[in-house]
C-alpha positions in Angstrom: -1.3 12.2 15.6 1.4 10.7 17.2 5.4 11.3 17.4 5.8 8.5 15.0 3.9 10.4 12.5 6.0 13.5 12.9 9.0 11.1 12.4 7.6 9.8 9.4 7.2 12.9 7.8 10.5 14.3 8.7 12.3 11.1 7.1 10.6 11.6 3.8 11.6 15.9 3.7 15.4 14.3 4.7 15.8 11.5 2.6 14.3 13.8 -0.9 15.0 16.3 -2.8 14.1 20.2 -0.7 12.3 21.1 -3.2 10.2 18.0 -4.3 6.5 19.1 -2.5 4.6 16.9 -3.4 6.5 13.6 -2.9 6.8 15.1 0.7 3.3 14.9 1.8 2.4 12.0 -0.1 0.5 13.4 -3.3 1.4 10.8 -5.1 0.2 8.8 -8.3 1.6 5.4 -9.5 5.5 7.0 -7.0 5.6 10.0 -9.1 3.9 13.4 -8.1 0.3 14.4 -9.2 0.7 16.8 -12.2 0.3 20.4 -11.8 -3.1 20.1 -13.7 -4.4 17.7 -10.9 -3.1 20.1 -7.9 -4.8 22.8 -9.9 -8.1 21.2 -9.7 -7.0 19.8 -6.2 -6.9 23.2 -4.7 -9.9 24.6 -6.9 -12.0 22.7 -5.0 -11.3 23.5 -2.0 -11.2 27.2 -2.8 -14.6 26.7 -3.7 -15.5 24.7 -0.9 -13.5 27.3 1.7 -15.9 30.2 -0.4 -12.2 32.2 -0.1 -12.8 36.4 -0.2 -10.0 38.9 0.4 -11.1 39.4 3.8 -10.7 35.5 5.0 -8.5 35.2 8.0 -7.5 31.2 6.5 -6.5 28.5 9.9 -4.4 25.2 7.7 -4.2 22.5 9.9 -1.7 19.9 9.2 -0.4 22.5 6.7 2.7 20.4 5.5 5.4 22.1 3.5 3.1 24.2 2.6 2.6 23.3 -1.1 -1.3 23.7 -0.5 -1.4 27.0 1.8 0.8 28.6 -0.6 -1.9 28.2 -3.3 -4.8 29.4 -1.2 -2.6 32.2 0.7 -3.1 34.9 -1.8 -7.1 34.4 -1.8 -7.2 35.6 1.7 -6.2 38.2 4.1 -4.0 36.4 6.0 -3.2 32.3 6.9 -1.4 30.5 9.9 -0.7 26.9 9.2 0.2 24.1 12.1 1.7 21.2 11.5 3.2 18.7 13.6 6.2 17.6 11.8 9.2 20.2 12.2 10.4 19.5 8.8 7.9 20.4 6.8 7.4 23.7 8.5 10.6 24.4 8.0 10.0 23.8 4.3 7.0 25.9 4.2 9.0 28.8 6.2 11.5 28.6 3.4 9.7 27.7 0.5 6.0 28.2 0.6 5.6 31.2 2.7 3.8 34.5 1.1 3.9 37.8 2.8 0.6 37.1 4.6 0.9 33.6 5.9 3.0 32.5 8.8 3.7 28.8 10.0 4.0 26.9 13.4 4.8 23.6 14.8 2.0 22.3 16.5 0.2 18.7 17.3 -3.5 19.4 16.7 -4.5 16.4 19.3 -4.1 19.3 21.6 -4.9 22.3 19.7 -7.0 23.5 22.4 -3.7 24.3 24.8 -1.7 26.0 21.6 -1.5 29.9 22.6 -3.6 31.9 20.9 -2.6 32.4 17.0 -2.4 35.2 14.8 -4.9 36.2 13.3 -7.5 34.9 15.3 -10.5 34.9 14.9 -10.5 32.7 11.8 -13.2 32.5 9.2 -12.2 29.7 7.3 -10.7 26.3 8.4 -8.7 23.9 6.3 -7.4 20.1 7.2 -6.2 18.7 3.5 -5.4 14.9 3.5 -5.1 14.4 7.2 -8.4 13.7 9.2 -7.4 10.5 8.6 -4.9 10.9 11.4 -7.7 11.4 13.8 -9.7 8.9 15.3 -13.4 9.4 15.6 -13.1 9.9 19.5 -11.1 13.1 18.4 -13.5 14.8 16.2 -15.7 16.3 18.9 -12.5 17.8 20.6 -11.0 19.1 17.2 -13.9 20.8 16.3 -14.2 22.5 19.5 -11.2 23.6 19.5 -11.0 25.2 16.2 -14.5 27.0 16.8 -12.8 28.2 19.7 -10.6 30.2 17.9 -12.9 31.0 14.8 -15.3 34.1 14.2 -19.4 33.6 14.6 -20.0 31.3 11.2 -16.7 29.9 10.2 -16.7 27.5 7.5 -14.4 24.1 8.0 -13.4 22.2 5.3 -11.8 18.4 5.7 -10.5 17.9 2.3 -9.5 14.2 1.0 -11.3 12.0 3.8 -10.7 8.6 3.1 -14.1 6.6 3.1 -14.8 3.6 5.0 -15.7 0.8 2.6 -13.7 2.1 -0.1 -10.4 0.2 1.1 -10.3 -1.7 -2.3 -10.0 1.1 -4.5 -6.8 2.3 -2.9 -5.6 -1.6 -1.7 -6.7 -3.3 -5.2 -4.2 -5.9 -6.2 -2.7 -8.5 -4.0 0.5 -7.1 -3.7 -0.5 -3.8 -2.3 -2.8 -5.6 0.1 0.6 -7.6 1.4 2.7 -4.5 1.3 0.3 -2.6 3.6 0.4 -5.8 6.0 3.9 -5.9 6.0 3.9 -2.0 7.0 1.4 -2.7 9.9 2.9 -5.7 11.1 6.7 -3.5 11.1 4.6 -0.5 12.8 5.1 2.1 9.5 2.0 2.0 8.5 0.4 5.6 9.0 -2.1 5.9 6.7 -4.7 5.8 9.5 -8.5 5.8 9.8 -11.5 5.5 7.2 -14.1 7.6 8.0 -18.2 7.1 7.4 -20.1 9.9 6.6 -22.5 9.0 10.0 -19.3 9.6 12.3 -18.6 12.9 10.4 -22.5 13.9 10.7 -23.2 12.8 14.1 -20.1 15.2 15.1 -20.7 18.1 13.2 -25.0 18.0 14.7 -24.1 17.7 17.7 -22.0 21.0 17.4 -24.7 22.5 15.4 -22.8 22.9 12.5 -24.7 21.5 9.1 -22.3 18.8 7.0 -22.3 18.3 3.3 -20.0 16.3 1.4 -17.9 16.5 -1.7 -16.3 14.5 -4.7 -12.5 14.7 -5.1 -12.1 15.7 -8.6 -12.2 13.0 -10.9 -8.4 13.6 -12.6 -7.4 12.5 -9.3 -7.2 8.4 -8.2 -7.8 9.3 -4.9 -11.7 10.1 -6.3 -12.4 6.3 -6.2 -11.6 6.2 -2.3 -11.9 9.6 -0.9 -14.2 12.3 -0.4 -14.4 16.2 0.9 -16.8 17.5 3.8 -18.0 21.2 5.0 -19.2 22.2 7.5 -20.7 25.9 8.5 -22.7 27.0 11.0 -24.0 29.9 8.9 -25.1 27.6 6.2 -27.8 25.9 9.0 -29.2 29.1 10.1 -30.0 30.1 6.0 -31.4 26.9 5.9 
């Protein structure tokens, strides 16, 4: 992540309505926020992949304004959300903070340097719609920093990962491709990295993690080019 990325998200908050949560974090289709049904389907998939339990301690990385966090937090004992954008964290604290949830601003590329968090150790970890802001070289240090804050059998889910080779499904028209080129040339493109499954499997295997891939709910247009990833230590040992 970079300061420019934080600035871009801060600007979204400042330009829009205070409670326009989905638009602030880019959960839109055709310029409009996704529907309540789509949001429920998306968060339901995450809840299933995380296998949330009332005793769990959930760490939500790149939590944004808490639009997803607030839907998962009631399923666990405690939840901590971290995000690079101070403005998004302010929104999360004001509008999306259940009693068992705390939020903190942090650069996730420096997660290893973040002081101990309440309520470590975590049993479940989520990073939704944000892995694209990291590069393959970032993944191993990120996972090591995550594992250092977890108990013995954590489940880690990366949601909404853009899949390498499927760029045309998003940039499907000449107009969209030209607009992205304009953003890249002017330094405004914050979409980030398209991940190959092989890159994810390679790092997971190196760290002794099993890695499985799961589709995004078909009601979401992003299902054409994004997928969900579940990593686990326990599932490997159980074979």
